[in-house]
py3Dmol code that shows the C-alpha trace and the ligand (Angstrom):
import py3Dmol

protein = """\
ATOM      1  CA  MET A   1      92.063 196.812 160.902  1.00  0.00           C
ATOM      2  CA  ALA A   2      94.412 193.965 160.022  1.00  0.00           C
ATOM      3  CA  GLU A   3      96.668 192.885 162.853  1.00  0.00           C
ATOM      4  CA  ARG A   4     100.150 194.309 162.689  1.00  0.00           C
ATOM      5  CA  VAL A   5     103.567 193.208 163.854  1.00  0.00           C
ATOM      6  CA  VAL A   6     104.955 195.610 166.428  1.00  0.00           C
ATOM      7  CA  VAL A   7     108.388 195.767 168.084  1.00  0.00           C
ATOM      8  CA  ILE A   8     108.715 197.717 171.322  1.00  0.00           C
ATOM      9  CA  THR A   9     112.075 198.237 173.013  1.00  0.00           C
ATOM     10  CA  GLY A  10     112.180 198.800 176.749  1.00  0.00           C
ATOM     11  CA  ALA A  11     108.940 196.818 176.953  1.00  0.00           C
ATOM     12  CA  GLY A  12     109.969 195.104 180.182  1.00  0.00           C
ATOM     13  CA  SER A  13     108.844 198.076 182.271  1.00  0.00           C
ATOM     14  CA  GLY A  14     107.015 201.399 182.387  1.00  0.00           C
ATOM     15  CA  ILE A  15     105.952 203.086 179.158  1.00  0.00           C
ATOM     16  CA  GLY A  16     107.179 200.235 176.944  1.00  0.00           C
ATOM     17  CA  ARG A  17     105.244 197.630 178.924  1.00  0.00           C
ATOM     18  CA  SER A  18     102.013 199.653 178.886  1.00  0.00           C
ATOM     19  CA  THR A  19     102.397 200.247 175.162  1.00  0.00           C
ATOM     20  CA  ALA A  20     102.998 196.554 174.485  1.00  0.00           C
ATOM     21  CA  ILE A  21      99.832 195.707 176.411  1.00  0.00           C
ATOM     22  CA  LYS A  22      97.883 198.370 174.491  1.00  0.00           C
ATOM     23  CA  PHE A  23      98.906 197.163 171.014  1.00  0.00           C
ATOM     24  CA  ALA A  24      98.325 193.532 171.962  1.00  0.00           C
ATOM     25  CA  SER A  25      94.869 194.381 173.321  1.00  0.00           C
ATOM     26  CA  LYS A  26      94.033 195.688 169.835  1.00  0.00           C
ATOM     27  CA  GLY A  27      95.047 192.394 168.221  1.00  0.00           C
ATOM     28  CA  ASP A  28      98.585 193.284 167.141  1.00  0.00           C
ATOM     29  CA  LYS A  29     101.448 190.793 167.536  1.00  0.00           C
ATOM     30  CA  VAL A  30     104.076 192.277 169.791  1.00  0.00           C
ATOM     31  CA  VAL A  31     107.780 191.640 170.173  1.00  0.00           C
ATOM     32  CA  VAL A  32     108.617 192.654 173.722  1.00  0.00           C
ATOM     33  CA  ALA A  33     112.270 193.695 173.452  1.00  0.00           C
ATOM     34  CA  ASP A  34     114.395 194.484 176.489  1.00  0.00           C
ATOM     35  CA  PHE A  35     117.680 193.502 178.062  1.00  0.00           C
ATOM     36  CA  ASN A  36     115.846 192.766 181.282  1.00  0.00           C
ATOM     37  CA  GLU A  37     114.632 189.201 180.707  1.00  0.00           C
ATOM     38  CA  LYS A  38     112.533 189.024 183.857  1.00  0.00           C
ATOM     39  CA  GLY A  39     110.639 192.248 183.138  1.00  0.00           C
ATOM     40  CA  GLY A  40     110.239 191.362 179.473  1.00  0.00           C
ATOM     41  CA  GLN A  41     108.881 187.909 180.232  1.00  0.00           C
ATOM     42  CA  GLU A  42     106.463 189.410 182.771  1.00  0.00           C
ATOM     43  CA  THR A  43     105.093 191.721 180.071  1.00  0.00           C
ATOM     44  CA  VAL A  44     104.626 188.740 177.747  1.00  0.00           C
ATOM     45  CA  ASP A  45     102.828 186.837 180.508  1.00  0.00           C
ATOM     46  CA  MET A  46     100.524 189.812 181.150  1.00  0.00           C
ATOM     47  CA  ILE A  47      99.656 189.973 177.439  1.00  0.00           C
ATOM     48  CA  LYS A  48      99.101 186.224 177.169  1.00  0.00           C
ATOM     49  CA  ALA A  49      96.873 186.276 180.254  1.00  0.00           C
ATOM     50  CA  GLU A  50      94.537 188.506 178.204  1.00  0.00           C
ATOM     51  CA  ASN A  51      94.794 186.174 175.173  1.00  0.00           C
ATOM     52  CA  GLY A  52      97.138 188.513 173.300  1.00  0.00           C
ATOM     53  CA  GLU A  53     100.134 187.491 171.206  1.00  0.00           C
ATOM     54  CA  ALA A  54     103.640 188.471 172.293  1.00  0.00           C
ATOM     55  CA  THR A  55     107.184 187.102 172.345  1.00  0.00           C
ATOM     56  CA  PHE A  56     110.148 188.278 174.385  1.00  0.00           C
ATOM     57  CA  VAL A  57     113.361 189.043 172.507  1.00  0.00           C
ATOM     58  CA  LYS A  58     116.434 189.980 174.490  1.00  0.00           C
ATOM     59  CA  VAL A  59     118.309 193.001 173.152  1.00  0.00           C
ATOM     60  CA  ASP A  60     120.790 195.600 174.260  1.00  0.00           C
ATOM     61  CA  VAL A  61     119.779 198.531 172.069  1.00  0.00           C
ATOM     62  CA  SER A  62     123.209 200.107 172.419  1.00  0.00           C
ATOM     63  CA  LYS A  63     124.623 197.284 170.249  1.00  0.00           C
ATOM     64  CA  PHE A  64     123.780 197.521 166.551  1.00  0.00           C
ATOM     65  CA  ASP A  65     124.258 193.810 165.849  1.00  0.00           C
ATOM     66  CA  GLN A  66     121.720 192.978 168.571  1.00  0.00           C
ATOM     67  CA  VAL A  67     119.210 195.475 167.208  1.00  0.00           C
ATOM     68  CA  GLU A  68     119.599 194.019 163.720  1.00  0.00           C
ATOM     69  CA  ALA A  69     119.110 190.526 165.172  1.00  0.00           C
ATOM     70  CA  MET A  70     115.932 191.729 166.958  1.00  0.00           C
ATOM     71  CA  VAL A  71     114.530 192.947 163.647  1.00  0.00           C
ATOM     72  CA  GLU A  72     115.471 189.681 161.880  1.00  0.00           C
ATOM     73  CA  LYS A  73     113.923 187.621 164.669  1.00  0.00           C
ATOM     74  CA  THR A  74     110.682 189.612 164.462  1.00  0.00           C
ATOM     75  CA  VAL A  75     110.271 188.957 160.750  1.00  0.00           C
ATOM     76  CA  GLU A  76     111.201 185.307 161.251  1.00  0.00           C
ATOM     77  CA  LEU A  77     108.592 184.949 164.026  1.00  0.00           C
ATOM     78  CA  TYR A  78     105.686 186.942 162.631  1.00  0.00           C
ATOM     79  CA  GLY A  79     106.463 187.572 158.944  1.00  0.00           C
ATOM     80  CA  SER A  80     106.345 191.367 158.999  1.00  0.00           C
ATOM     81  CA  LEU A  81     107.502 194.551 160.759  1.00  0.00           C
ATOM     82  CA  ASP A  82     104.814 197.223 160.737  1.00  0.00           C
ATOM     83  CA  VAL A  83     105.491 199.389 163.789  1.00  0.00           C
ATOM     84  CA  VAL A  84     108.750 199.875 165.686  1.00  0.00           C
ATOM     85  CA  PHE A  85     108.709 201.808 168.946  1.00  0.00           C
ATOM     86  CA  ASN A  86     112.303 202.743 169.868  1.00  0.00           C
ATOM     87  CA  ASN A  87     111.591 203.434 173.507  1.00  0.00           C
ATOM     88  CA  ALA A  88     114.307 201.889 175.704  1.00  0.00           C
ATOM     89  CA  GLY A  89     116.082 204.525 177.726  1.00  0.00           C
ATOM     90  CA  ILE A  90     118.060 205.169 180.894  1.00  0.00           C
ATOM     91  CA  GLY A  91     118.581 208.171 183.131  1.00  0.00           C
ATOM     92  CA  LYS A  92     121.596 209.240 185.154  1.00  0.00           C
ATOM     93  CA  ILE A  93     121.435 211.955 187.781  1.00  0.00           C
ATOM     94  CA  ILE A  94     124.871 213.494 188.408  1.00  0.00           C
ATOM     95  CA  PRO A  95     126.139 217.072 188.599  1.00  0.00           C
ATOM     96  CA  PHE A  96     127.845 217.974 185.313  1.00  0.00           C
ATOM     97  CA  LEU A  97     131.347 218.358 186.735  1.00  0.00           C
ATOM     98  CA  ASP A  98     131.161 214.912 188.353  1.00  0.00           C
ATOM     99  CA  TYR A  99     130.533 213.120 185.059  1.00  0.00           C
ATOM    100  CA  THR A 100     132.924 210.468 183.867  1.00  0.00           C
ATOM    101  CA  VAL A 101     133.270 209.902 180.148  1.00  0.00           C
ATOM    102  CA  GLU A 102     131.826 206.426 180.730  1.00  0.00           C
ATOM    103  CA  ASP A 103     128.680 207.870 182.389  1.00  0.00           C
ATOM    104  CA  TYR A 104     128.109 210.109 179.402  1.00  0.00           C
ATOM    105  CA  GLU A 105     128.818 207.421 176.818  1.00  0.00           C
ATOM    106  CA  ARG A 106     126.492 204.923 178.458  1.00  0.00           C
ATOM    107  CA  VAL A 107     123.480 207.267 178.407  1.00  0.00           C
ATOM    108  CA  ILE A 108     124.210 208.396 174.860  1.00  0.00           C
ATOM    109  CA  GLY A 109     124.792 204.768 173.830  1.00  0.00           C
ATOM    110  CA  VAL A 110     121.357 203.624 174.962  1.00  0.00           C
ATOM    111  CA  ASN A 111     119.161 206.690 174.460  1.00  0.00           C
ATOM    112  CA  GLN A 112     120.689 208.172 171.323  1.00  0.00           C
ATOM    113  CA  HIS A 113     122.618 205.439 169.516  1.00  0.00           C
ATOM    114  CA  GLY A 114     119.894 202.946 170.449  1.00  0.00           C
ATOM    115  CA  VAL A 115     117.288 205.000 168.612  1.00  0.00           C
ATOM    116  CA  PHE A 116     119.579 205.441 165.600  1.00  0.00           C
ATOM    117  CA  TYR A 117     120.236 201.687 165.465  1.00  0.00           C
ATOM    118  CA  GLY A 118     116.517 200.944 165.715  1.00  0.00           C
ATOM    119  CA  MET A 119     115.690 203.386 162.923  1.00  0.00           C
ATOM    120  CA  LEU A 120     118.468 202.060 160.686  1.00  0.00           C
ATOM    121  CA  ALA A 121     117.758 198.363 161.151  1.00  0.00           C
ATOM    122  CA  ALA A 122     113.973 198.781 160.913  1.00  0.00           C
ATOM    123  CA  GLY A 123     114.159 201.257 158.028  1.00  0.00           C
ATOM    124  CA  ARG A 124     116.336 198.916 155.962  1.00  0.00           C
ATOM    125  CA  LYS A 125     114.106 195.926 156.659  1.00  0.00           C
ATOM    126  CA  MET A 126     110.900 197.842 155.855  1.00  0.00           C
ATOM    127  CA  ARG A 127     112.471 199.094 152.614  1.00  0.00           C
ATOM    128  CA  ASP A 128     113.646 195.607 151.620  1.00  0.00           C
ATOM    129  CA  LEU A 129     110.239 194.052 152.330  1.00  0.00           C
ATOM    130  CA  ASN A 130     108.386 197.048 150.855  1.00  0.00           C
ATOM    131  CA  ILE A 131     106.486 197.642 154.096  1.00  0.00           C
ATOM    132  CA  LYS A 132     104.919 201.076 154.595  1.00  0.00           C
ATOM    133  CA  GLY A 133     105.719 201.013 158.287  1.00  0.00           C
ATOM    134  CA  VAL A 134     105.818 203.441 161.169  1.00  0.00           C
ATOM    135  CA  ILE A 135     108.800 204.160 163.428  1.00  0.00           C
ATOM    136  CA  ILE A 136     108.063 205.912 166.714  1.00  0.00           C
ATOM    137  CA  ASN A 137     110.884 207.162 168.948  1.00  0.00           C
ATOM    138  CA  THR A 138     110.719 208.208 172.575  1.00  0.00           C
ATOM    139  CA  ALA A 139     112.204 211.643 173.154  1.00  0.00           C
ATOM    140  CA  SER A 140     111.217 213.672 176.233  1.00  0.00           C
ATOM    141  CA  VAL A 141     110.277 217.164 177.344  1.00  0.00           C
ATOM    142  CA  PHE A 142     113.929 217.081 178.411  1.00  0.00           C
ATOM    143  CA  GLY A 143     114.845 217.187 174.723  1.00  0.00           C
ATOM    144  CA  TYR A 144     113.459 220.717 174.836  1.00  0.00           C
ATOM    145  CA  LEU A 145     113.900 222.024 178.386  1.00  0.00           C
ATOM    146  CA  SER A 146     117.073 222.348 180.416  1.00  0.00           C
ATOM    147  CA  ASN A 147     117.368 220.502 183.710  1.00  0.00           C
ATOM    148  CA  GLN A 148     120.022 220.147 186.398  1.00  0.00           C
ATOM    149  CA  TYR A 149     122.060 216.940 186.826  1.00  0.00           C
ATOM    150  CA  THR A 150     120.798 215.181 183.697  1.00  0.00           C
ATOM    151  CA  PHE A 151     123.235 216.554 181.116  1.00  0.00           C
ATOM    152  CA  ALA A 152     123.694 213.370 179.083  1.00  0.00           C
ATOM    153  CA  TYR A 153     119.990 212.568 179.175  1.00  0.00           C
ATOM    154  CA  GLN A 154     119.109 216.050 177.892  1.00  0.00           C
ATOM    155  CA  ALA A 155     121.699 215.767 175.115  1.00  0.00           C
ATOM    156  CA  SER A 156     120.440 212.332 174.076  1.00  0.00           C
ATOM    157  CA  LYS A 157     116.794 213.387 173.961  1.00  0.00           C
ATOM    158  CA  GLY A 158     117.602 216.536 171.999  1.00  0.00           C
ATOM    159  CA  ALA A 159     119.311 214.291 169.464  1.00  0.00           C
ATOM    160  CA  VAL A 160     116.312 211.954 169.275  1.00  0.00           C
ATOM    161  CA  ARG A 161     114.140 214.939 168.498  1.00  0.00           C
ATOM    162  CA  MET A 162     116.229 215.851 165.443  1.00  0.00           C
ATOM    163  CA  MET A 163     116.584 212.200 164.373  1.00  0.00           C
ATOM    164  CA  CYS A 164     112.775 212.056 164.108  1.00  0.00           C
ATOM    165  CA  GLN A 165     112.645 215.121 161.891  1.00  0.00           C
ATOM    166  CA  THR A 166     115.553 214.169 159.634  1.00  0.00           C
ATOM    167  CA  GLY A 167     114.737 210.461 159.635  1.00  0.00           C
ATOM    168  CA  ALA A 168     111.199 211.157 158.455  1.00  0.00           C
ATOM    169  CA  LEU A 169     112.569 213.112 155.511  1.00  0.00           C
ATOM    170  CA  GLU A 170     114.950 210.299 154.537  1.00  0.00           C
ATOM    171  CA  LEU A 171     112.397 207.507 154.912  1.00  0.00           C
ATOM    172  CA  ALA A 172     109.353 209.206 153.401  1.00  0.00           C
ATOM    173  CA  PRO A 173     110.305 208.132 149.828  1.00  0.00           C
ATOM    174  CA  TYR A 174     109.891 204.522 151.001  1.00  0.00           C
ATOM    175  CA  GLY A 175     106.469 205.186 152.535  1.00  0.00           C
ATOM    176  CA  ILE A 176     107.902 204.853 156.043  1.00  0.00           C
ATOM    177  CA  ARG A 177     106.681 207.350 158.607  1.00  0.00           C
ATOM    178  CA  VAL A 178     108.730 208.544 161.596  1.00  0.00           C
ATOM    179  CA  VAL A 179     107.180 210.167 164.648  1.00  0.00           C
ATOM    180  CA  GLY A 180     108.566 211.137 168.044  1.00  0.00           C
ATOM    181  CA  VAL A 181     106.862 211.364 171.397  1.00  0.00           C
ATOM    182  CA  ALA A 182     107.993 213.646 174.205  1.00  0.00           C
ATOM    183  CA  PRO A 183     106.480 212.507 177.497  1.00  0.00           C
ATOM    184  CA  GLY A 184     106.297 214.750 180.555  1.00  0.00           C
ATOM    185  CA  THR A 185     106.846 213.141 183.965  1.00  0.00           C
ATOM    186  CA  VAL A 186     105.494 209.618 183.831  1.00  0.00           C
ATOM    187  CA  ASP A 187     105.067 207.371 186.854  1.00  0.00           C
ATOM    188  CA  THR A 188     107.619 204.661 186.023  1.00  0.00           C
ATOM    189  CA  PRO A 189     110.771 203.318 187.708  1.00  0.00           C
ATOM    190  CA  ILE A 190     112.968 205.800 185.811  1.00  0.00           C
ATOM    191  CA  VAL A 191     111.742 208.666 188.045  1.00  0.00           C
ATOM    192  CA  GLN A 192     112.318 206.695 191.284  1.00  0.00           C
ATOM    193  CA  GLY A 193     115.603 208.527 191.907  1.00  0.00           C
ATOM    194  CA  TYR A 194     113.766 211.835 192.003  1.00  0.00           C
ATOM    195  CA  LYS A 195     111.107 210.398 194.327  1.00  0.00           C
ATOM    196  CA  ASP A 196     113.842 209.087 196.635  1.00  0.00           C
ATOM    197  CA  ALA A 197     115.274 212.610 196.740  1.00  0.00           C
ATOM    198  CA  GLY A 198     111.912 213.866 198.066  1.00  0.00           C
ATOM    199  CA  LEU A 199     110.957 215.536 194.807  1.00  0.00           C
ATOM    200  CA  THR A 200     107.582 213.846 194.258  1.00  0.00           C
ATOM    201  CA  ASP A 201     105.574 217.057 194.690  1.00  0.00           C
ATOM    202  CA  LYS A 202     107.831 218.884 192.254  1.00  0.00           C
ATOM    203  CA  LEU A 203     107.476 216.052 189.753  1.00  0.00           C
ATOM    204  CA  LYS A 204     103.697 216.173 190.019  1.00  0.00           C
ATOM    205  CA  GLY A 205     103.670 219.945 189.702  1.00  0.00           C
ATOM    206  CA  ASN A 206     105.367 219.734 186.301  1.00  0.00           C
ATOM    207  CA  GLN A 207     102.062 218.715 184.740  1.00  0.00           C
ATOM    208  CA  MET A 208      99.109 221.077 184.378  1.00  0.00           C
ATOM    209  CA  ARG A 209      96.809 218.671 186.200  1.00  0.00           C
ATOM    210  CA  GLY A 210      99.240 218.430 189.106  1.00  0.00           C
ATOM    211  CA  ASP A 211      99.905 214.720 188.925  1.00  0.00           C
ATOM    212  CA  LEU A 212     102.310 212.249 187.353  1.00  0.00           C
ATOM    213  CA  ILE A 213     101.253 210.943 183.950  1.00  0.00           C
ATOM    214  CA  LYS A 214     100.198 207.305 183.897  1.00  0.00           C
ATOM    215  CA  PRO A 215     102.180 205.105 181.492  1.00  0.00           C
ATOM    216  CA  GLU A 216      98.848 203.925 180.065  1.00  0.00           C
ATOM    217  CA  ALA A 217      98.148 207.485 178.884  1.00  0.00           C
ATOM    218  CA  ILE A 218     101.407 207.500 176.933  1.00  0.00           C
ATOM    219  CA  ALA A 219     100.566 204.057 175.527  1.00  0.00           C
ATOM    220  CA  ASN A 220      97.173 205.286 174.305  1.00  0.00           C
ATOM    221  CA  ALA A 221      98.744 208.228 172.479  1.00  0.00           C
ATOM    222  CA  VAL A 222     101.508 206.095 170.932  1.00  0.00           C
ATOM    223  CA  TYR A 223      98.871 203.677 169.681  1.00  0.00           C
ATOM    224  CA  LEU A 224      96.880 206.514 168.080  1.00  0.00           C
ATOM    225  CA  LEU A 225     100.015 207.881 166.393  1.00  0.00           C
ATOM    226  CA  SER A 226     100.712 204.464 164.875  1.00  0.00           C
ATOM    227  CA  LEU A 227      97.405 204.339 163.024  1.00  0.00           C
ATOM    228  CA  GLU A 228      97.002 205.116 159.350  1.00  0.00           C
ATOM    229  CA  GLU A 229      94.439 207.775 160.302  1.00  0.00           C
ATOM    230  CA  ALA A 230      97.340 209.686 161.888  1.00  0.00           C
ATOM    231  CA  ASP A 231      99.502 209.600 158.761  1.00  0.00           C
ATOM    232  CA  VAL A 232      99.562 213.390 158.439  1.00  0.00           C
ATOM    233  CA  ILE A 233     101.781 213.340 161.556  1.00  0.00           C
ATOM    234  CA  ASN A 234     105.249 212.747 160.143  1.00  0.00           C
ATOM    235  CA  GLY A 235     108.618 214.000 161.343  1.00  0.00           C
ATOM    236  CA  SER A 236     107.047 215.698 164.342  1.00  0.00           C
ATOM    237  CA  VAL A 237     107.733 215.075 167.984  1.00  0.00           C
ATOM    238  CA  VAL A 238     104.388 215.113 169.742  1.00  0.00           C
ATOM    239  CA  MET A 239     104.326 216.439 173.307  1.00  0.00           C
ATOM    240  CA  LEU A 240     102.662 213.899 175.628  1.00  0.00           C
ATOM    241  CA  ASP A 241     103.239 216.030 178.674  1.00  0.00           C
ATOM    242  CA  ASP A 242      99.962 217.345 180.111  1.00  0.00           C
ATOM    243  CA  GLY A 243     101.226 220.843 179.443  1.00  0.00           C
ATOM    244  CA  TYR A 244     104.670 220.505 181.090  1.00  0.00           C
ATOM    245  CA  ALA A 245     106.464 222.160 178.181  1.00  0.00           C
ATOM    246  CA  SER A 246     103.310 223.873 176.882  1.00  0.00           C
ATOM    247  CA  PHE A 247     104.152 223.730 173.178  1.00  0.00           C
TER     248      PHE A 247
END
"""
ligand_1 = """\
44
NAD
P 111.623 202.337 182.717
O 112.912 202.375 183.441
O 110.397 201.880 183.419
O 111.763 201.469 181.376
C 112.910 201.483 180.578
C 113.118 200.087 180.017
O 114.208 200.144 179.096
C 113.487 199.046 181.084
O 112.673 197.890 180.936
C 114.945 198.729 180.811
O 115.306 197.389 181.106
C 115.003 198.997 179.308
N 116.372 199.254 178.858
C 117.274 200.114 179.418
N 118.430 200.049 178.748
C 118.260 199.139 177.750
C 119.094 198.649 176.730
N 120.364 199.051 176.597
N 118.592 197.742 175.862
C 117.320 197.310 175.991
N 116.489 197.723 176.949
C 116.955 198.637 177.816
O 111.428 203.831 182.195
P 110.274 204.504 181.296
O 109.867 205.737 181.986
O 109.244 203.530 180.879
O 111.164 204.949 180.052
C 110.835 204.604 178.719
C 111.308 205.732 177.827
O 110.562 206.909 178.133
C 112.777 206.106 177.998
O 113.340 206.398 176.731
C 112.716 207.359 178.835
O 113.830 208.182 178.660
C 111.454 207.990 178.276
N 110.828 209.019 179.113
C 110.384 208.733 180.373
C 109.809 209.736 181.131
C 109.306 209.492 182.522
O 109.009 210.481 183.230
N 109.137 208.257 182.971
C 109.674 211.023 180.598
C 110.128 211.281 179.304
C 110.704 210.261 178.562
"""
view = py3Dmol.view(width=600, height=400)
view.addModel(protein, "pdb")
view.setStyle({"model": 0}, {"cartoon": {"style": "trace"}})
view.addModel(ligand_1, "xyz")
view.setStyle({"model": 1}, {"stick": {}})
view.zoomTo()
view.show()
């Protein structure tokens, strides 16, 4: 397969980092996009240490102009834009009645608006360059299941789920495919707050095999979904949850 140009947001840590390493290991050129420069540069170094090709691009996905600039920079660097993984996300654990408007807006800004901005900027660029690309968005089992103390996160992931379905419909005429992934509980820094609260056993018990999911397992599935062989999967959000939600 010809090498592709892949942009991954939130690639400075966790699922995004593992996915960046996976695509690069298959010969793809990867833009490691994150607002955390240190983490992003570490991912690039890990890829380069294995003779892969990657470049760090700093972005705050909650700002549309920065997302557009990330897309421009990618095409400038590598001449194409074949796969975009809108994956950056944040959590916030607070009882509903303690929320401030700012808490809510921040989570929605990154998790929900960030995905919209990524789809819009990438979709326009793929259309203009006539690229039959793939856009993959990170939702969550929490876009389907209720959970205490994560109101904004749940709302944002539910929105991502519908953006995948509707976005696929809008972009299909241009040959652009949109897919979502809904991970279960993955062993990354985002779940540290739960671990600190002594909830590690509960987190493990969410999955059928009784353990946290490794970020590499999510990366493997995202890679498979990006392939042309998977092109019948369009507009769906695929559960990557080891049976947590059991759809
Ligand atoms: P993580 O905290 O390890 O990684 C998130 C990355 O996103 C970090 O590198 C962070 O710097 C980056 N980021 C945060 N805000 C950003 C912004 N505004 N602009 C650019 N980058 C930003 O967490 P993770 O578990 O790898 O999370 C990746 C995605 O997976 C998120 O969307 C998360 O909601 C989703 N998810 C995670 C789990 C889980 O259990 N870990 C489960 C379901 C879904």
